[in-house]
PAGUKOL-188809 format. One record per atom (N, C-alpha, C): z, y, x negated; residue in one letter; atom name. Coordinates in pm, whole numbers, plus 50000, padded with zeros to 5 digits. Example, Ala and Ser with C-alpha at 12.3 -4.5 7.8 and 13.67 -1.06 7.14 Angstrom:
2
SITE      z      y      x  res  atom
SITE  50780  49431  48681    A     N
SITE  50780  49550  48770    A    CA
SITE  50780  49670  48680    A     C
SITE  50708  49775  48715    S     N
SITE  50714  49894  48633    S    CA
SITE  50787  50003  48710    S     C
This chain:
105
SITE      z      y      x  res  atom
SITE  21533  64652  93104    M     N
SITE  21484  64557  93200    M    CA
SITE  21626  64472  93242    M     C
SITE  21639  64443  93360    N     N
SITE  21745  64363  93406    N    CA
SITE  21725  64226  93429    N     C
SITE  21797  64126  93385    S     N
SITE  21758  63987  93410    S    CA
SITE  21855  63938  93518    S     C
SITE  21808  63839  93573    A     N
SITE  21895  63756  93679    A    CA
SITE  22011  63699  93597    A     C
SITE  22150  63687  93664    P     N
SITE  22232  63637  93596    P    CA
SITE  22208  63454  93578    P     C
SITE  22235  63398  93476    S     N
SITE  22212  63266  93457    S    CA
SITE  22283  63181  93557    S     C
SITE  22240  63090  93587    F     N
SITE  22329  62961  93632    F    CA
SITE  22460  62969  93614    F     C
SITE  22491  62938  93481    R     N
SITE  22609  62934  93427    R    CA
SITE  22695  63045  93450    R     C
SITE  22631  63175  93440    D     N
SITE  22722  63285  93478    D    CA
SITE  22743  63303  93615    D     C
SITE  22671  63260  93722    I     N
SITE  22696  63253  93849    I    CA
SITE  22812  63156  93874    I     C
SITE  22841  63041  93833    I     N
SITE  22917  62942  93846    I    CA
SITE  23061  63006  93783    I     C
SITE  23068  63034  93670    Y     N
SITE  23169  63110  93619    Y    CA
SITE  23240  63205  93685    Y     C
SITE  23136  63325  93728    S     N
SITE  23185  63421  93830    S    CA
SITE  23260  63358  93969    S     C
SITE  23200  63254  94027    L     N
SITE  23254  63194  94126    L    CA
SITE  23403  63116  94105    L     C
SITE  23416  63070  93978    I     N
SITE  23526  63013  93951    I    CA
SITE  23627  63098  93934    I     C
SITE  23588  63196  93871    G     N
SITE  23688  63324  93850    G    CA
SITE  23740  63392  93986    G     C
SITE  23680  63344  94078    S     N
SITE  23714  63419  94218    S    CA
SITE  23777  63317  94311    S     C
SITE  23798  63199  94255    I     N
SITE  23888  63094  94342    I    CA
SITE  24039  63170  94320    I     C
SITE  24097  63179  94464    P     N
SITE  24229  63238  94461    P    CA
SITE  24342  63130  94422    P     C
SITE  24452  63179  94371    S     N
SITE  24546  63088  94328    S    CA
SITE  24605  63014  94454    S     C
SITE  24629  62894  94445    G     N
SITE  24673  62819  94549    G    CA
SITE  24573  62759  94633    G     C
SITE  24439  62764  94595    R     N
SITE  24332  62703  94669    R    CA
SITE  24249  62621  94563    R     C
SITE  24162  62535  94611    V     N
SITE  24064  62449  94530    V    CA
SITE  23944  62474  94581    V     C
SITE  23839  62430  94510    T     N
SITE  23709  62415  94547    T    CA
SITE  23649  62291  94481    T     C
SITE  23533  62250  94532    T     N
SITE  23456  62122  94479    T    CA
SITE  23334  62177  94386    T     C
SITE  23294  62070  94305    Y     N
SITE  23175  62098  94223    Y    CA
SITE  23059  62123  94327    Y     C
SITE  23064  62039  94444    G     N
SITE  22942  62053  94532    G    CA
SITE  22951  62189  94607    G     C
SITE  23074  62231  94652    T     N
SITE  23083  62368  94710    T    CA
SITE  23048  62476  94621    T     C
SITE  23068  62468  94489    L     N
SITE  23023  62582  94398    L    CA
SITE  22885  62572  94382    L     C
SITE  22828  62454  94381    A     N
SITE  22669  62450  94366    A    CA
SITE  22607  62509  94514    A     C
SITE  22663  62482  94620    K     N
SITE  22601  62542  94716    K    CA
SITE  22620  62687  94731    K     C
SITE  22751  62738  94689    M     N
SITE  22757  62884  94697    M    CA
SITE  22686  62961  94590    M     C
SITE  22630  62874  94506    A     N
SITE  22565  62945  94387    A    CA
SITE  22410  62944  94434    A     C
SITE  22393  62885  94550    G     N
SITE  22261  62871  94596    G    CA
SITE  22150  62769  94540    G     C
SITE  22227  62659  94483    Y     N
SITE  22177  62564  94412    Y    CA
SITE  22243  62425  94474    Y     C
SITE  22238  62386  94591    P     N
SITE  22318  62290  94650    P    CA
SITE  22273  62133  94585    P     C
SITE  22177  62122  94532    A     N
SITE  22138  61987  94471    A    CA
SITE  22187  61988  94308    A     C
SITE  22247  62094  94268    H     N
SITE  22270  62090  94119    H    CA
SITE  22439  62068  94096    H     C
SITE  22480  61962  94162    V     N
SITE  22620  61938  94127    V    CA
SITE  22655  61908  93992    V     C
SITE  22553  61822  93928    R     N
SITE  22591  61779  93786    R    CA
SITE  22568  61905  93709    R     C
SITE  22500  61986  93726    Q     N
SITE  22497  62105  93647    Q    CA
SITE  22601  62198  93659    Q     C
SITE  22677  62190  93768    V     N
SITE  22789  62272  93796    V    CA
SITE  22885  62201  93680    V     C
SITE  22920  62070  93681    C     N
SITE  23000  61988  93615    C    CA
SITE  22971  62024  93448    C     C
SITE  22844  62037  93420    Q     N
SITE  22796  62071  93279    Q    CA
SITE  22852  62219  93244    Q     C
SITE  22835  62282  93320    A     N
SITE  22856  62452  93311    A    CA
SITE  23031  62442  93294    A     C
SITE  23089  62371  93363    I     N
SITE  23242  62376  93335    I    CA
SITE  23295  62314  93208    I     C
SITE  23216  62203  93189    R     N
SITE  23251  62125  93040    R    CA
SITE  23225  62208  92925    R     C
SITE  23142  62324  92957    T     N
SITE  23114  62427  92848    T    CA
SITE  23183  62555  92840    T     C
SITE  23299  62570  92951    I     N
SITE  23372  62674  92935    I    CA
SITE  23442  62682  92788    I     C
SITE  23425  62776  92726    P     N
SITE  23495  62801  92565    P    CA
SITE  23648  62754  92590    P     C
SITE  23710  62709  92485    A     N
SITE  23854  62685  92495    A    CA
SITE  23916  62812  92486    A     C
SITE  24025  62827  92547    G     N
SITE  24112  62957  92560    G    CA
SITE  24060  63039  92662    G     C
SITE  23958  63012  92755    S     N
SITE  23916  63084  92869    S    CA
SITE  24015  63103  92965    S     C
SITE  24017  63218  93039    S     N
SITE  24103  63215  93130    S    CA
SITE  24069  63201  93279    S     C
SITE  23935  63136  93266    L     N
SITE  23894  63082  93403    L    CA
SITE  23973  62986  93473    L     C
SITE  23997  62979  93583    P     N
SITE  24085  62873  93630    P    CA
SITE  24016  62759  93693    P     C
SITE  23959  62679  93573    C     N
SITE  23872  62564  93599    C    CA
SITE  23950  62447  93671    C     C
SITE  24095  62472  93660    H     N
SITE  24172  62351  93704    H    CA
SITE  24171  62344  93875    H     C
SITE  24109  62446  93923    R     N
SITE  24102  62480  94046    R    CA
SITE  23959  62412  94113    R     C
SITE  23892  62341  94030    V     N
SITE  23764  62294  94084    V    CA
SITE  23800  62116  94081    V     C
SITE  23781  62058  94187    I     N
SITE  23793  61932  94201    I    CA
SITE  23698  61824  94256    I     C
SITE  23690  61712  94261    N     N
SITE  23572  61636  94313    N    CA
SITE  23572  61642  94468    N     C
SITE  23469  61602  94542    G     N
SITE  23461  61594  94679    G    CA
SITE  23545  61495  94751    G     C
SITE  23629  61408  94674    Q     N
SITE  23729  61318  94711    Q    CA
SITE  23863  61403  94719    Q     C
SITE  23872  61517  94675    G     N
SITE  23996  61581  94663    G    CA
SITE  24075  61537  94534    G     C
SITE  24021  61484  94428    K     N
SITE  24071  61441  94302    K    CA
SITE  24031  61507  94187    K     C
SITE  24114  61528  94086    L     N
SITE  24081  61590  93956    L    CA
SITE  23988  61494  93890    L     C
SITE  23866  61541  93831    S     N
SITE  23795  61448  93773    S    CA
SITE  23814  61439  93604    S     C
SITE  23909  61517  93577    V     N
SITE  23953  61500  93425    V    CA
SITE  24038  61397  93409    V     C
SITE  24052  61374  93258    T     N
SITE  24148  61243  93225    T    CA
SITE  24260  61298  93124    T     C
SITE  24345  61191  93089    G     N
SITE  24449  61230  92987    G    CA
SITE  24516  61350  93007    G     C
SITE  24557  61429  92883    E     N
SITE  24611  61542  92874    E    CA
SITE  24557  61637  92966    E     C
SITE  24427  61658  92973    C     N
SITE  24376  61756  93053    C    CA
SITE  24406  61730  93203    C     C
SITE  24408  61618  93241    Y     N
SITE  24446  61578  93382    Y    CA
SITE  24619  61634  93423    Y     C
SITE  24693  61621  93323    L     N
SITE  24831  61638  93321    L    CA
SITE  24845  61802  93341    L     C
SITE  24765  61855  93265    R     N
SITE  24758  62022  93264    R    CA
SITE  24706  62089  93392    R     C
SITE  24588  62031  93420    H     N
SITE  24528  62066  93540    H    CA
SITE  24624  62055  93671    H     C
SITE  24683  61919  93692    K     N
SITE  24755  61891  93803    K    CA
SITE  24880  61967  93813    K     C
SITE  24955  61999  93687    Q     N
SITE  25075  62084  93681    Q    CA
SITE  25035  62217  93710    Q     C
SITE  24917  62275  93671    A     N
SITE  24885  62398  93697    A    CA
SITE  24852  62421  93867    A     C
SITE  24813  62315  93926    L     N
SITE  24798  62324  94065    L    CA
SITE  24910  62308  94140    L     C
SITE  25014  62227  94084    V     N
SITE  25128  62221  94158    V    CA
SITE  25207  62344  94127    V     C
SITE  25201  62406  94021    D     N
SITE  25277  62523  94006    D    CA
SITE  25209  62660  94102    D     C
SITE  25087  62623  94147    E     N
SITE  25031  62719  94261    E    CA
SITE  25072  62702  94383    E     C
SITE  25143  62573  94407    G     N
SITE  25192  62544  94551    G    CA
SITE  25109  62431  94602    G     C
SITE  25006  62367  94527    I     N
SITE  24934  62271  94593    I    CA
SITE  24990  62141  94572    I     C
SITE  24988  62079  94699    I     N
SITE  25055  61935  94716    I    CA
SITE  24969  61830  94673    I     C
SITE  24980  61728  94608    F     N
SITE  24915  61595  94583    F    CA
SITE  24970  61501  94669    F     C
SITE  24887  61407  94745    S     N
SITE  24928  61312  94820    S    CA
SITE  24983  61212  94721    S     C
SITE  25030  61089  94785    V     N
SITE  25087  60979  94676    V    CA
SITE  24959  60923  94597    V     C
SITE  24843  60931  94649    N     N
SITE  24731  60891  94586    N    CA
SITE  24657  60991  94485    N     C
SITE  24733  61087  94460    D     N
SITE  24690  61212  94382    D    CA
SITE  24571  61253  94432    D     C
SITE  24562  61280  94554    K     N
SITE  24455  61376  94621    K    CA
SITE  24520  61497  94676    K     C
SITE  24431  61593  94669    V     N
SITE  24439  61734  94739    V    CA
SITE  24389  61733  94866    V     C
SITE  24467  61750  94977    K     N
SITE  24404  61759  95115    K    CA
SITE  24319  61888  95120    K     C
SITE  24166  61854  95119    L     N
SITE  24072  61946  95114    L    CA
SITE  24097  62062  95239    L     C
SITE  24124  61975  95362    K     N
SITE  24123  62076  95484    K    CA
SITE  24236  62142  95480    K     C
SITE  24341  62134  95379    D     N
SITE  24427  62243  95382    D    CA
SITE  24424  62349  95259    D     C
SITE  24348  62313  95148    Y     N
SITE  24334  62391  95041    Y    CA
SITE  24195  62444  94990    Y     C
SITE  24086  62397  95067    L     N
SITE  23953  62415  95024    L    CA
SITE  23934  62564  95032    L     C
SITE  23883  62611  94936    W     N
SITE  23807  62757  94936    W    CA
SITE  23660  62742  94921    W     C
SITE  23605  62808  95010    E     N
SITE  23460  62820  95010    E    CA
SITE  23393  62959  95023    E     C
SITE  23467  63049  94961    G     N
SITE  23437  63185  94935    G    CA
SITE  23424  63269  95058    G     C
SITE  23499  63222  95156    L     N
SITE  23506  63308  95278    L    CA
SITE  23636  63404  95272    L     C
SITE  23732  63372  95212    D     N
SITE  23856  63460  95198    D    CA
SITE  23888  63490  95058    D     C
């Protein structure tokens, strides 16, 4: 018997598809998964990614173009994005119009 993939599995698959040098938002992931009103559940799914996972969760940012993590995690995620060629503005924002991935490429 085949069962449909779980919401979390869909989100993880989408995160794994985000190309290097691009970002997406929690809301965009929710829409791409077919659950546009489930932004909080996307956040929860990302919080439960196992430690040591190779999923590029650093490429998921908020709708304002900012990283939502803090502390050491913030520094690691920001550095990973910079290493991929993403430029942050003076106010630590990513210009979504330049880097947003919506699953179309």
